[in-house]
KOLFI-900694 format. One record per residue (C-alpha): residue number from 0; residue in three letters; z, x, y. Coordinates in pm, whole numbers. Example, Ala and Ser with C-alpha at 12.3 -4.5 7.8 and 13.67 -1.06 7.14 Angstrom:
+-----+------+--------+--------+--------+
: seq : type :     zz :     xx :     yy :
+-----+------+--------+--------+--------+
:   0 :  ALA :    780 :   1230 :   -450 :
:   1 :  SER :    714 :   1367 :   -106 :
+-----+------+--------+--------+--------+
***
This chain:
+-----+------+--------+--------+--------+
: seq : type :     zz :     xx :     yy :
+-----+------+--------+--------+--------+
:   0 :  UNK :   1777 :  -2338 :   -824 :
:   1 :  UNK :   2078 :  -2115 :   -876 :
:   2 :  UNK :   2201 :  -1845 :   -638 :
:   3 :  UNK :   2198 :  -1575 :   -907 :
:   4 :  UNK :   1870 :  -1388 :   -937 :
:   5 :  UNK :   1759 :  -1121 :  -1184 :
:   6 :  UNK :   1676 :   -768 :  -1077 :
:   7 :  UNK :   1351 :   -763 :   -885 :
:   8 :  UNK :   1178 :   -460 :   -734 :
:   9 :  UNK :   1146 :   -450 :   -358 :
:  10 :  UNK :    822 :   -585 :   -221 :
:  11 :  UNK :    539 :   -366 :    -99 :
:  12 :  UNK :    371 :   -343 :    239 :
:  13 :  UNK :     18 :   -485 :    245 :
:  14 :  UNK :   -256 :   -383 :    482 :
:  15 :  UNK :   -601 :   -536 :    514 :
:  16 :  UNK :   -859 :   -335 :    707 :
:  17 :  UNK :  -1187 :   -493 :    819 :
:  18 :  UNK :  -1174 :   -756 :    544 :
:  19 :  UNK :  -1450 :  -1016 :    572 :
:  20 :  UNK :  -1614 :  -1248 :    322 :
:  21 :  UNK :  -1931 :  -1453 :    297 :
:  22 :  UNK :  -2061 :  -1674 :     19 :
:  23 :  UNK :  -2437 :  -1662 :     38 :
:  24 :  UNK :  -2530 :  -1719 :    400 :
:  25 :  UNK :  -2199 :  -1887 :    486 :
:  26 :  UNK :  -1947 :  -1668 :    669 :
:  27 :  UNK :  -1604 :  -1776 :    543 :
:  28 :  UNK :  -1392 :  -1493 :    680 :
:  29 :  UNK :  -1477 :  -1270 :    975 :
:  30 :  UNK :  -1375 :   -904 :    932 :
:  31 :  UNK :  -1007 :   -881 :   1020 :
:  32 :  UNK :   -709 :   -647 :   1013 :
:  33 :  UNK :   -368 :   -769 :    898 :
:  34 :  UNK :    -42 :   -590 :    818 :
:  35 :  UNK :    223 :   -760 :    605 :
:  36 :  UNK :    570 :   -605 :    600 :
:  37 :  UNK :    742 :   -515 :    273 :
:  38 :  UNK :    969 :   -796 :    159 :
:  39 :  UNK :    865 :  -1049 :    423 :
:  40 :  UNK :    721 :  -1397 :    379 :
:  41 :  UNK :    397 :  -1432 :    574 :
:  42 :  UNK :    254 :  -1782 :    597 :
:  43 :  UNK :   -121 :  -1832 :    641 :
:  44 :  UNK :   -148 :  -2154 :    841 :
:  45 :  UNK :   -457 :  -2343 :    945 :
:  46 :  UNK :   -678 :  -2647 :    882 :
:  47 :  UNK :   -886 :  -2691 :    568 :
:  48 :  UNK :  -1181 :  -2454 :    552 :
:  49 :  UNK :  -1040 :  -2197 :    795 :
:  50 :  UNK :  -1045 :  -1912 :    540 :
:  51 :  UNK :   -678 :  -1888 :    448 :
:  52 :  UNK :   -727 :  -1931 :     72 :
:  53 :  UNK :  -1014 :  -1680 :     76 :
:  54 :  UNK :   -783 :  -1431 :    249 :
:  55 :  UNK :   -517 :  -1493 :    -16 :
:  56 :  UNK :   -772 :  -1433 :   -291 :
:  57 :  UNK :   -872 :  -1101 :   -130 :
:  58 :  UNK :   -508 :   -991 :   -147 :
:  59 :  UNK :   -486 :  -1109 :   -509 :
:  60 :  UNK :   -801 :   -934 :   -627 :
:  61 :  UNK :   -976 :  -1258 :   -719 :
:  62 :  UNK :  -1231 :  -1185 :   -445 :
:  63 :  UNK :  -1339 :   -854 :   -293 :
:  64 :  UNK :  -1409 :   -778 :     75 :
:  65 :  UNK :  -1754 :   -702 :    205 :
:  66 :  UNK :  -1889 :   -375 :    340 :
:  67 :  UNK :  -1613 :   -133 :    439 :
:  68 :  UNK :  -1326 :   -378 :    408 :
:  69 :  UNK :  -1023 :   -253 :    213 :
:  70 :  UNK :   -686 :   -373 :     82 :
:  71 :  UNK :   -385 :   -140 :     56 :
:  72 :  UNK :    -48 :   -181 :   -118 :
:  73 :  UNK :    212 :     65 :     14 :
:  74 :  UNK :    -70 :    284 :    143 :
:  75 :  UNK :   -262 :    289 :   -187 :
:  76 :  UNK :   -615 :    152 :   -179 :
:  77 :  UNK :   -633 :   -131 :   -435 :
:  78 :  UNK :   -964 :   -278 :   -312 :
:  79 :  UNK :  -1148 :   -223 :   -640 :
:  80 :  UNK :   -860 :   -337 :   -864 :
:  81 :  UNK :   -877 :   -684 :  -1024 :
:  82 :  UNK :   -578 :   -918 :  -1014 :
:  83 :  UNK :   -436 :   -807 :  -1350 :
:  84 :  UNK :   -399 :   -451 :  -1221 :
:  85 :  UNK :   -245 :   -534 :   -882 :
:  86 :  UNK :     83 :   -661 :  -1027 :
:  87 :  UNK :     86 :   -981 :   -825 :
:  88 :  UNK :    225 :  -1320 :   -916 :
:  89 :  UNK :     29 :  -1629 :   -811 :
:  90 :  UNK :    110 :  -2000 :   -792 :
:  91 :  UNK :   -188 :  -2230 :   -745 :
:  92 :  UNK :   -198 :  -2577 :   -591 :
:  93 :  UNK :   -272 :  -2720 :   -937 :
:  94 :  UNK :     -3 :  -2491 :  -1095 :
:  95 :  UNK :   -259 :  -2388 :  -1365 :
:  96 :  UNK :     -3 :  -2417 :  -1645 :
:  97 :  UNK :   -116 :  -2391 :  -2006 :
:  98 :  UNK :   -107 :  -2741 :  -2163 :
:  99 :  UNK :   -106 :  -2601 :  -2517 :
: 100 :  UNK :    222 :  -2412 :  -2453 :
: 101 :  UNK :    570 :  -2548 :  -2390 :
: 102 :  UNK :    775 :  -2454 :  -2084 :
: 103 :  UNK :    936 :  -2148 :  -2245 :
: 104 :  UNK :    604 :  -2003 :  -2359 :
: 105 :  UNK :    439 :  -2069 :  -2022 :
: 106 :  UNK :    712 :  -1872 :  -1846 :
: 107 :  UNK :    695 :  -1593 :  -2105 :
: 108 :  UNK :    316 :  -1567 :  -2098 :
: 109 :  UNK :    287 :  -1298 :  -1830 :
: 110 :  UNK :    548 :  -1086 :  -2006 :
: 111 :  UNK :    371 :  -1121 :  -2339 :
: 112 :  UNK :     32 :  -1005 :  -2212 :
: 113 :  UNK :    209 :   -707 :  -2050 :
: 114 :  UNK :    347 :   -629 :  -2397 :
: 115 :  UNK :    712 :   -652 :  -2291 :
: 116 :  UNK :    925 :   -619 :  -2609 :
: 117 :  UNK :   1024 :   -953 :  -2757 :
: 118 :  UNK :   1399 :   -919 :  -2700 :
: 119 :  UNK :   1353 :   -829 :  -2334 :
: 120 :  UNK :   1085 :  -1094 :  -2297 :
: 121 :  UNK :   1317 :  -1366 :  -2425 :
: 122 :  UNK :   1603 :  -1245 :  -2204 :
: 123 :  UNK :   1392 :  -1245 :  -1889 :
: 124 :  UNK :   1243 :  -1583 :  -1975 :
: 125 :  UNK :   1594 :  -1727 :  -2012 :
: 126 :  UNK :   1687 :  -1575 :  -1675 :
: 127 :  UNK :   1392 :  -1751 :  -1514 :
: 128 :  UNK :   1469 :  -2084 :  -1680 :
: 129 :  UNK :   1829 :  -2061 :  -1562 :
: 130 :  UNK :   1737 :  -1959 :  -1210 :
: 131 :  UNK :   1496 :  -2253 :  -1176 :
: 132 :  UNK :   1739 :  -2492 :  -1348 :
: 133 :  UNK :   1488 :  -2588 :  -1615 :
: 134 :  UNK :   1671 :  -2460 :  -1925 :
: 135 :  UNK :   1687 :  -2810 :  -2082 :
: 136 :  UNK :   1308 :  -2831 :  -2053 :
: 137 :  UNK :   1239 :  -2510 :  -2244 :
: 138 :  UNK :   1067 :  -2675 :  -2541 :
: 139 :  UNK :    910 :  -2963 :  -2352 :
: 140 :  UNK :    532 :  -2996 :  -2323 :
: 141 :  UNK :    373 :  -2958 :  -1980 :
: 142 :  UNK :    240 :  -3315 :  -1983 :
: 143 :  UNK :    599 :  -3437 :  -2018 :
: 144 :  UNK :    706 :  -3282 :  -1686 :
: 145 :  UNK :    725 :  -3429 :  -1337 :
: 146 :  UNK :    546 :  -3265 :  -1046 :
: 147 :  UNK :    862 :  -3095 :   -926 :
: 148 :  UNK :    938 :  -2963 :  -1275 :
: 149 :  UNK :    586 :  -2824 :  -1309 :
: 150 :  UNK :    624 :  -2650 :   -975 :
: 151 :  UNK :    944 :  -2481 :  -1096 :
: 152 :  UNK :    774 :  -2370 :  -1418 :
: 153 :  UNK :    482 :  -2224 :  -1222 :
: 154 :  UNK :    719 :  -2031 :   -995 :
: 155 :  UNK :    918 :  -1904 :  -1294 :
: 156 :  UNK :    601 :  -1785 :  -1468 :
: 157 :  UNK :    484 :  -1603 :  -1154 :
: 158 :  UNK :    817 :  -1429 :  -1094 :
: 159 :  UNK :    906 :  -1339 :  -1455 :
: 160 :  UNK :    691 :  -1020 :  -1466 :
: 161 :  UNK :    868 :   -900 :  -1148 :
: 162 :  UNK :    555 :   -877 :   -934 :
: 163 :  UNK :    523 :   -655 :   -628 :
: 164 :  UNK :    359 :   -942 :   -439 :
: 165 :  UNK :    399 :  -1320 :   -475 :
: 166 :  UNK :    107 :  -1538 :   -362 :
: 167 :  UNK :    140 :  -1914 :   -324 :
: 168 :  UNK :   -159 :  -2137 :   -251 :
: 169 :  UNK :    -37 :  -2474 :   -115 :
: 170 :  UNK :    209 :  -2520 :   -406 :
: 171 :  UNK :    373 :  -2836 :   -265 :
: 172 :  UNK :     68 :  -3032 :   -154 :
: 173 :  UNK :     55 :  -3264 :   -456 :
: 174 :  UNK :    422 :  -3370 :   -428 :
: 175 :  UNK :    569 :  -3668 :   -244 :
: 176 :  UNK :    732 :  -3607 :     96 :
: 177 :  UNK :   1096 :  -3618 :    -16 :
: 178 :  UNK :   1045 :  -3382 :   -310 :
: 179 :  UNK :    831 :  -3152 :    -96 :
: 180 :  UNK :   1111 :  -3116 :    158 :
: 181 :  UNK :   1371 :  -3051 :   -114 :
: 182 :  UNK :   1161 :  -2787 :   -289 :
: 183 :  UNK :   1071 :  -2624 :     44 :
: 184 :  UNK :   1442 :  -2557 :     93 :
: 185 :  UNK :   1478 :  -2421 :   -260 :
: 186 :  UNK :   1174 :  -2194 :   -230 :
: 187 :  UNK :   1309 :  -2058 :     97 :
: 188 :  UNK :   1640 :  -1967 :    -70 :
: 189 :  UNK :   1458 :  -1811 :   -364 :
: 190 :  UNK :   1232 :  -1592 :   -151 :
: 191 :  UNK :   1524 :  -1470 :     62 :
: 192 :  UNK :   1712 :  -1370 :   -252 :
: 193 :  UNK :   1421 :  -1198 :   -430 :
: 194 :  UNK :   1286 :   -991 :   -137 :
: 195 :  UNK :    936 :  -1000 :   -287 :
: 196 :  UNK :    654 :   -962 :    -37 :
: 197 :  UNK :    519 :  -1316 :    -24 :
: 198 :  UNK :    202 :  -1466 :    122 :
: 199 :  UNK :    215 :  -1845 :    141 :
: 200 :  UNK :    -87 :  -2062 :    224 :
: 201 :  UNK :    -37 :  -2405 :    381 :
: 202 :  UNK :   -185 :  -2647 :    633 :
: 203 :  UNK :    161 :  -2801 :    685 :
: 204 :  UNK :    326 :  -2680 :   1005 :
: 205 :  UNK :    676 :  -2780 :    890 :
: 206 :  UNK :    638 :  -2569 :    577 :
: 207 :  UNK :    512 :  -2276 :    780 :
: 208 :  UNK :    801 :  -2295 :   1027 :
: 209 :  UNK :   1061 :  -2333 :    752 :
: 210 :  UNK :    938 :  -2057 :    519 :
: 211 :  UNK :    768 :  -1791 :    728 :
: 212 :  UNK :    927 :  -1477 :    865 :
: 213 :  UNK :    594 :  -1462 :   1045 :
: 214 :  UNK :    300 :  -1701 :   1063 :
: 215 :  UNK :    -68 :  -1609 :   1079 :
: 216 :  UNK :   -258 :  -1897 :   1238 :
: 217 :  UNK :   -623 :  -1914 :   1131 :
: 218 :  UNK :   -927 :  -2100 :   1260 :
: 219 :  UNK :  -1291 :  -2079 :   1151 :
: 220 :  UNK :  -1239 :  -1757 :    956 :
: 221 :  UNK :  -1054 :  -1579 :   1237 :
: 222 :  UNK :   -692 :  -1483 :   1295 :
: 223 :  UNK :   -584 :  -1663 :   1611 :
: 224 :  UNK :   -227 :  -1532 :   1632 :
: 225 :  UNK :     32 :  -1358 :   1414 :
: 226 :  UNK :    399 :  -1383 :   1507 :
: 227 :  UNK :    738 :  -1535 :   1436 :
: 228 :  UNK :    758 :  -1915 :   1416 :
: 229 :  UNK :    935 :  -1914 :   1753 :
: 230 :  UNK :    665 :  -1702 :   1918 :
: 231 :  UNK :    382 :  -1908 :   1771 :
: 232 :  UNK :    538 :  -2232 :   1892 :
: 233 :  UNK :    674 :  -2125 :   2228 :
: 234 :  UNK :    412 :  -1871 :   2336 :
: 235 :  UNK :     77 :  -1972 :   2179 :
: 236 :  UNK :   -185 :  -1704 :   2231 :
: 237 :  UNK :   -494 :  -1927 :   2238 :
: 238 :  UNK :   -604 :  -2280 :   2318 :
: 239 :  UNK :   -645 :  -2347 :   1945 :
: 240 :  UNK :   -285 :  -2245 :   1866 :
: 241 :  UNK :   -158 :  -2455 :   2157 :
: 242 :  UNK :   -330 :  -2764 :   2024 :
: 243 :  UNK :   -280 :  -2703 :   1651 :
: 244 :  UNK :     92 :  -2624 :   1654 :
: 245 :  UNK :    305 :  -2926 :   1732 :
: 246 :  UNK :    232 :  -3166 :   2019 :
: 247 :  UNK :    138 :  -3029 :   2358 :
: 248 :  UNK :    132 :  -3226 :   2681 :
: 249 :  UNK :   -113 :  -3118 :   2949 :
: 250 :  UNK :    -85 :  -3234 :   3310 :
: 251 :  UNK :   -322 :  -3052 :   3543 :
: 252 :  UNK :   -277 :  -2685 :   3463 :
: 253 :  UNK :     78 :  -2731 :   3330 :
: 254 :  UNK :    156 :  -2762 :   2960 :
: 255 :  UNK :    481 :  -2853 :   2786 :
: 256 :  UNK :    619 :  -2968 :   2451 :
: 257 :  UNK :    771 :  -3318 :   2406 :
: 258 :  UNK :   1120 :  -3178 :   2347 :
: 259 :  UNK :   1101 :  -2969 :   2667 :
: 260 :  UNK :   1098 :  -3274 :   2892 :
: 261 :  UNK :   1331 :  -3569 :   2952 :
: 262 :  UNK :   1335 :  -3895 :   3141 :
: 263 :  UNK :   1513 :  -3933 :   3477 :
: 264 :  UNK :   1601 :  -4218 :   3710 :
: 265 :  UNK :   1500 :  -4310 :   3965 :
: 266 :  UNK :   1140 :  -4225 :   3884 :
: 267 :  UNK :   1099 :  -4038 :   4211 :
: 268 :  UNK :   1339 :  -3767 :   4087 :
: 269 :  UNK :   1099 :  -3649 :   3819 :
: 270 :  UNK :    828 :  -3387 :   3838 :
: 271 :  UNK :    597 :  -3673 :   3730 :
: 272 :  UNK :    639 :  -4049 :   3726 :
: 273 :  UNK :    479 :  -4326 :   3530 :
: 274 :  UNK :    521 :  -4631 :   3310 :
: 275 :  UNK :    637 :  -4637 :   2947 :
: 276 :  UNK :    329 :  -4730 :   2746 :
: 277 :  UNK :    483 :  -4719 :   2399 :
: 278 :  UNK :    811 :  -4632 :   2231 :
: 279 :  UNK :    833 :  -4557 :   1858 :
: 280 :  UNK :   1166 :  -4571 :   1674 :
: 281 :  UNK :   1170 :  -4279 :   1425 :
: 282 :  UNK :   1527 :  -4298 :   1298 :
: 283 :  UNK :   1708 :  -4000 :   1449 :
: 284 :  UNK :   1493 :  -4008 :   1765 :
: 285 :  UNK :   1230 :  -4206 :   1951 :
: 286 :  UNK :    884 :  -4091 :   2054 :
: 287 :  UNK :    797 :  -4226 :   2399 :
: 288 :  UNK :    450 :  -4219 :   2555 :
: 289 :  UNK :    441 :  -4238 :   2934 :
: 290 :  UNK :    124 :  -4321 :   3128 :
: 291 :  UNK :    147 :  -4117 :   3448 :
: 292 :  UNK :     33 :  -4245 :   3784 :
: 293 :  UNK :   -263 :  -4001 :   3782 :
: 294 :  UNK :   -391 :  -4147 :   3452 :
: 295 :  UNK :   -262 :  -3872 :   3219 :
: 296 :  UNK :    -43 :  -3956 :   2918 :
: 297 :  UNK :    253 :  -3750 :   2800 :
: 298 :  UNK :    465 :  -3775 :   2487 :
: 299 :  UNK :    841 :  -3715 :   2491 :
: 300 :  UNK :   1118 :  -3705 :   2234 :
: 301 :  UNK :   1432 :  -3894 :   2337 :
: 302 :  UNK :   1745 :  -4049 :   2189 :
: 303 :  UNK :   1671 :  -4354 :   1978 :
: 304 :  UNK :   1983 :  -4520 :   2121 :
: 305 :  UNK :   1874 :  -4488 :   2485 :
: 306 :  UNK :   1497 :  -4517 :   2460 :
: 307 :  UNK :   1337 :  -4700 :   2754 :
: 308 :  UNK :   1148 :  -5024 :   2708 :
: 309 :  UNK :    772 :  -5063 :   2733 :
: 310 :  UNK :    670 :  -5129 :   3094 :
: 311 :  UNK :    969 :  -4950 :   3247 :
: 312 :  UNK :    891 :  -4709 :   3531 :
: 313 :  UNK :   1041 :  -4366 :   3466 :
: 314 :  UNK :   1039 :  -4012 :   3592 :
: 315 :  UNK :    959 :  -3713 :   3371 :
: 316 :  UNK :   1142 :  -3389 :   3434 :
: 317 :  UNK :   1018 :  -3076 :   3252 :
: 318 :  UNK :   1274 :  -2812 :   3152 :
: 319 :  UNK :   1028 :  -2556 :   3018 :
: 320 :  UNK :    653 :  -2513 :   3051 :
: 321 :  UNK :    456 :  -2329 :   2783 :
: 322 :  UNK :    414 :  -1970 :   2896 :
: 323 :  UNK :    697 :  -1980 :   3150 :
: 324 :  UNK :   1070 :  -1915 :   3176 :
: 325 :  UNK :   1309 :  -2208 :   3119 :
: 326 :  UNK :   1373 :  -2426 :   3421 :
: 327 :  UNK :   1686 :  -2611 :   3526 :
: 328 :  UNK :   1729 :  -2960 :   3384 :
: 329 :  UNK :   1784 :  -3278 :   3585 :
: 330 :  UNK :   2009 :  -3573 :   3506 :
: 331 :  UNK :   1898 :  -3772 :   3205 :
: 332 :  UNK :   1802 :  -4138 :   3228 :
: 333 :  UNK :   2094 :  -4369 :   3162 :
: 334 :  UNK :   2053 :  -4635 :   2892 :
+-----+------+--------+--------+--------+
***
C-alpha cells in the first residue's frame, strides 16, 4: 500500500453505555460500558464465542442493545440508527465482495449508493485503487483474485466513502501465515495514516499487539481488561488475562513471562533450579522447558546458539515477576 492517502475526516469518539445482548435465552454479551477514543484503533481480543463480534455489530448498527443500553458517536445517541445511517465502513472475515462486479465497481459501490457524482466517484475509486496498489486489477472479476487481493479490495471499498468509523471482523483469518503477517504491517500503516476510529476484532494475540493502540480483552461476554498492549501483557488485571495473553509461568505464588527469566550456572545461583526437559529450536530463539525440583515446569526463551541440552541441570533467574518492579539480572549461562 502506498504512503499517500486521500483526505479522510477525523474519527469520532464512541461510547457504549450498558450495552448487553441475548439471543433467545442465551446471554451473549453482559451489559458493559466502553469508551473508544477518536482516531484510535481498539482491538477486541478474546477466544471464539466471547462476544467480541456481537459487540462490533452493536457499534455497526447490525444489532441493537437490550433494555437501556445505548451507543453514542461524538456524544450523539445513534442507538436506533441502522448501519447505513451510522456512516461506518465494515470489513467482514469473508470480505463479502460482490461476485457480479469487478474490482473497480466493488470499490465504487458505497459511493454509488450514497449518490456521489460520477466524476467524484471515479476519482475517489482511483485513489483507493492506487492506495491499495490494486490499480492493475480494476477490471478483474472477484473470483480471479487471491486472498490478499480480495482483502485489499474489501478495505478499499470500506474506506472509499470516508467513514467516521472503520470496523474489521477478523479480516486476516483466512490467509496463510506469511501473507497475514505482511498485510498486518500494511493495515497498521494504513490506519495510522487515515486516523479513522477503528475497532478490530481478532482472536490472534500477535495481531492485537501489533495493531491496537489499546486492547479490550473479552471472556464469556464480559470485558476483562482494557489497556495498552504493554499494560495488558505486563500488568494483567485478572487470572483470565494472565493465562490468555502470552505464556505465563507460575511457581508457588510467583508468576513470570518466559522472556523475563534466564538460565544461570551453577544451578545453585538461580532463584529456582531444575533439569532441562525439552528444548525446541525455533529459528531466531529456542524455547526451553525446565522441570523444577519441586515438580513445577517453567518455559523460557533463550538464544538458539546457546540453548542447553536435554537433561542438563540449570538454574533459573527471574528478572521481572508479573505485577512487580523489575529485578536485577544475574549472569547468563555460558554455552
